[in-house]
DSSP file (Angstrom, degrees, kcal/mol; ACC not computed):
  #  RESIDUE AA STRUCTURE BP1 BP2  ACC     N-H-->O    O-->H-N    N-H-->O    O-->H-N    TCO  KAPPA ALPHA  PHI   PSI    X-CA   Y-CA   Z-CA
    1    1 A M              0   0    0      0, 0.0     3,-0.0     0, 0.0     0, 0.0   0.000 360.0 360.0 360.0 135.8   -4.0  -24.0    3.6
    2    2 A D    >   -     0   0    0      1,-0.2     3,-1.2     4,-0.1     0, 0.0  -0.656 360.0-152.6 -76.7 117.4   -1.1  -23.3    5.9
    3    3 A P  T 3  S+     0   0    0      0, 0.0    -1,-0.2     0, 0.0     0, 0.0   0.718  94.0  56.1 -66.3 -18.7   -1.9  -20.1    7.8
    4    4 A K  T 3  S+     0   0    0      2,-0.1    -2,-0.0    -3,-0.0     0, 0.0   0.651  87.2  90.5 -86.1 -15.1    1.8  -19.3    8.2
    5    5 A K  S <  S-     0   0    0     -3,-1.2     2,-0.1     1,-0.1     0, 0.0  -0.706  82.7-123.8 -84.4 123.0    2.5  -19.5    4.5
    6    6 A P        -     0   0    0      0, 0.0     3,-0.1     0, 0.0    -2,-0.1  -0.384  12.0-156.8 -67.4 141.3    2.1  -16.1    2.9
    7    7 A R  S    S+     0   0    0      1,-0.2     2,-0.4    -2,-0.1    -2,-0.0   0.713  84.2  39.7 -86.4 -23.4   -0.4  -15.9    0.0
    8    8 A V  S    S-     0   0    0      3,-0.0    -1,-0.2     4,-0.0     2,-0.1  -0.981  89.5-120.4-127.3 137.9    1.4  -12.8   -1.4
    9    9 A S     >  -     0   0    0     -2,-0.4     4,-1.9     1,-0.1     5,-0.1  -0.369  20.4-119.1 -76.1 157.6    5.1  -12.3   -1.5
   10   10 A L  H  > S+     0   0    0      1,-0.2     4,-2.2     2,-0.2     5,-0.2   0.876 116.6  56.0 -60.5 -38.8    6.8   -9.4    0.2
   11   11 A A  H  > S+     0   0    0      1,-0.2     4,-2.2     2,-0.2    -1,-0.2   0.899 104.9  51.9 -61.8 -40.5    8.1   -8.2   -3.2
   12   12 A D  H  > S+     0   0    0      1,-0.2     4,-2.4     2,-0.2    -1,-0.2   0.900 109.2  50.3 -62.6 -40.4    4.5   -8.1   -4.5
   13   13 A L  H  X S+     0   0    0     -4,-1.9     4,-2.2     1,-0.2    -2,-0.2   0.899 110.0  50.2 -64.0 -40.3    3.5   -6.0   -1.6
   14   14 A Q  H  X S+     0   0    0     -4,-2.2     4,-2.1     2,-0.2    -2,-0.2   0.884 110.1  49.8 -67.2 -38.2    6.3   -3.6   -2.2
   15   15 A V  H  X S+     0   0    0     -4,-2.2     4,-2.3     2,-0.2    -2,-0.2   0.920 110.9  50.0 -64.1 -43.7    5.4   -3.3   -5.9
   16   16 A A  H  X S+     0   0    0     -4,-2.4     4,-2.5     1,-0.2    -2,-0.2   0.884 108.8  53.3 -62.0 -38.6    1.8   -2.6   -4.9
   17   17 A R  H  X S+     0   0    0     -4,-2.2     4,-2.5     2,-0.2    -1,-0.2   0.928 109.0  47.6 -62.1 -46.6    3.0    0.1   -2.5
   18   18 A E  H  X S+     0   0    0     -4,-2.1     4,-2.2     2,-0.2    -2,-0.2   0.894 112.4  49.6 -63.7 -39.7    5.0    1.9   -5.1
   19   19 A K  H  X S+     0   0    0     -4,-2.3     4,-2.7     2,-0.2    -1,-0.2   0.918 111.0  49.5 -65.2 -42.3    2.1    1.8   -7.5
   20   20 A L  H  X S+     0   0    0     -4,-2.5     4,-2.6     2,-0.2    -2,-0.2   0.911 109.9  51.1 -62.9 -42.2   -0.2    3.2   -4.9
   21   21 A K  H  X S+     0   0    0     -4,-2.5     4,-2.2     2,-0.2    -1,-0.2   0.921 112.1  47.1 -59.7 -44.3    2.2    5.9   -4.1
   22   22 A T  H  X S+     0   0    0     -4,-2.2     4,-2.5     1,-0.2    -2,-0.2   0.920 112.4  49.3 -63.7 -44.7    2.4    6.8   -7.8
   23   23 A D  H  X S+     0   0    0     -4,-2.7     4,-2.5     1,-0.2    -2,-0.2   0.886 110.4  51.0 -63.3 -39.2   -1.4    6.8   -8.2
   24   24 A I  H  X S+     0   0    0     -4,-2.6     4,-2.6     2,-0.2    -1,-0.2   0.929 111.4  47.5 -63.3 -45.4   -1.8    9.0   -5.1
   25   25 A E  H  X S+     0   0    0     -4,-2.2     4,-2.2     2,-0.2    -2,-0.2   0.910 112.5  49.3 -63.7 -42.4    0.7   11.5   -6.5
   26   26 A T  H  X S+     0   0    0     -4,-2.5     4,-2.2     1,-0.2    -2,-0.2   0.926 113.0  47.1 -61.8 -45.4   -1.0   11.5   -9.9
   27   27 A A  H  X>S+     0   0    0     -4,-2.5     4,-3.4     2,-0.2     5,-0.6   0.888 110.2  52.9 -64.7 -39.5   -4.4   12.0   -8.3
   28   28 A R  H  X5S+     0   0    0     -4,-2.6     4,-1.7     1,-0.2    -1,-0.2   0.922 111.8  45.5 -62.4 -43.7   -3.2   14.8   -6.1
   29   29 A K  H  <5S+     0   0    0     -4,-2.2    -1,-0.2    -5,-0.2    -2,-0.2   0.885 120.6  39.7 -66.2 -38.2   -1.8   16.6   -9.1
   30   30 A R  H  <5S+     0   0    0     -4,-2.2    -2,-0.2    -5,-0.2    -3,-0.2   0.908 134.9  13.7 -79.2 -43.4   -4.9   16.1  -11.2
   31   31 A F  H  <5S-     0   0    0     -4,-3.4    -3,-0.2     1,-0.2    -2,-0.2   0.533  94.9-132.6-115.4  -9.3   -7.7   16.6   -8.6
   32   32 A G     << -     0   0    0     -4,-1.7    -1,-0.2    -5,-0.6     2,-0.2  -0.273  54.0 -28.8  80.6-175.2   -6.0   18.2   -5.6
   33   33 A E  S    S+     0   0    0     -4,-0.1     2,-0.3     4,-0.1     3,-0.1  -0.519  76.6 146.2 -76.0 141.8   -6.5   17.1   -2.0
   34   34 A G     >  -     0   0    0     -2,-0.2     4,-2.0     1,-0.1     5,-0.2  -0.959  61.4 -84.6-162.6 177.7   -9.9   15.4   -1.2
   35   35 A R  H  > S+     0   0    0     -2,-0.3     4,-2.1     1,-0.2     5,-0.2   0.908 123.9  52.1 -59.8 -44.6  -11.6   12.8    0.9
   36   36 A E  H  > S+     0   0    0      1,-0.2     4,-2.2     2,-0.2    -1,-0.2   0.885 108.5  51.3 -61.7 -38.5  -10.8   10.0   -1.6
   37   37 A L  H  > S+     0   0    0      1,-0.2     4,-2.4     2,-0.2    -1,-0.2   0.879 107.4  53.2 -67.0 -36.9   -7.1   11.0   -1.5
   38   38 A S  H  X S+     0   0    0     -4,-2.0     4,-2.0     2,-0.2    -1,-0.2   0.892 108.8  49.8 -62.9 -39.6   -7.1   10.9    2.3
   39   39 A I  H  X S+     0   0    0     -4,-2.1     4,-2.1     2,-0.2    -2,-0.2   0.911 110.3  50.1 -65.0 -42.3   -8.6    7.4    2.1
   40   40 A A  H  X S+     0   0    0     -4,-2.2     4,-2.0     1,-0.2    -2,-0.2   0.891 109.4  51.3 -63.7 -39.5   -5.9    6.3   -0.3
   41   41 A K  H  X S+     0   0    0     -4,-2.4     4,-2.0     2,-0.2    -1,-0.2   0.886 108.7  51.3 -65.2 -38.0   -3.2    7.8    1.9
   42   42 A A  H  X S+     0   0    0     -4,-2.0     4,-2.3     1,-0.2    -1,-0.2   0.889 108.1  52.4 -64.6 -38.5   -4.6    5.8    4.9
   43   43 A A  H  X S+     0   0    0     -4,-2.1     4,-2.6     1,-0.2    -2,-0.2   0.882 107.2  53.0 -63.4 -37.5   -4.5    2.7    2.7
   44   44 A L  H  X S+     0   0    0     -4,-2.0     4,-2.5     2,-0.2    -2,-0.2   0.907 108.1  49.7 -64.3 -42.0   -0.8    3.4    2.0
   45   45 A V  H  X S+     0   0    0     -4,-2.0     4,-2.0     2,-0.2    -2,-0.2   0.921 111.9  48.6 -62.2 -43.8   -0.1    3.7    5.7
   46   46 A T  H  X S+     0   0    0     -4,-2.3     4,-2.3     1,-0.2    -2,-0.2   0.917 110.7  50.3 -62.5 -43.5   -1.8    0.4    6.3
   47   47 A L  H  X S+     0   0    0     -4,-2.6     4,-2.6     1,-0.2    -2,-0.2   0.893 107.9  53.8 -62.5 -39.9    0.1   -1.3    3.5
   48   48 A D  H  X S+     0   0    0     -4,-2.5     4,-2.4     1,-0.2    -1,-0.2   0.902 109.1  49.2 -59.2 -41.0    3.4    0.1    5.0
   49   49 A Q  H  X S+     0   0    0     -4,-2.0     4,-2.5     2,-0.2    -2,-0.2   0.893 110.2  50.3 -66.7 -39.8    2.4   -1.6    8.3
   50   50 A V  H  X S+     0   0    0     -4,-2.3     4,-2.7     2,-0.2    -2,-0.2   0.924 111.5  48.5 -63.2 -44.2    1.6   -4.9    6.6
   51   51 A I  H  X S+     0   0    0     -4,-2.6     4,-2.2     2,-0.2    -2,-0.2   0.916 111.7  49.5 -62.9 -43.3    5.0   -4.8    4.7
   52   52 A E  H  X S+     0   0    0     -4,-2.4     4,-1.1     2,-0.2    -2,-0.2   0.925 113.0  46.7 -62.2 -44.2    6.8   -4.0    8.0
   53   53 A S  H >< S+     0   0    0     -4,-2.5     3,-0.5     1,-0.2     4,-0.3   0.912 112.4  50.0 -63.6 -42.7    5.1   -6.9    9.8
   54   54 A A  H >< S+     0   0    0     -4,-2.7     3,-1.1     1,-0.2    -1,-0.2   0.848 106.2  56.6 -65.2 -33.6    5.7   -9.3    6.9
   55   55 A S  H 3< S+     0   0    0     -4,-2.2    -1,-0.2     1,-0.2    -2,-0.2   0.788 104.2  54.2 -67.3 -26.6    9.4   -8.3    6.9
   56   56 A N  T <<        0   0    0     -4,-1.1    -1,-0.2    -3,-0.5    -2,-0.2   0.442 360.0 360.0 -89.2   0.0    9.7   -9.2   10.6
   57   57 A L    <         0   0    0     -3,-1.1    -1,-0.2    -4,-0.3    -2,-0.1   0.490 360.0 360.0 -75.8 360.0    8.3  -12.8   10.1
């Protein structure tokens, strides 16, 4: 496998980001702020960084 070839497209990452944002907002409205929501928000930040890095390739 070519390490330079992406396994997931940038568009797929962006779709996943939007879904995660929606899921976080839904969970916040339903359950309020909590530890799990903080973890999900951290995952969103990480995903944003991955998308930014992938955009710069």
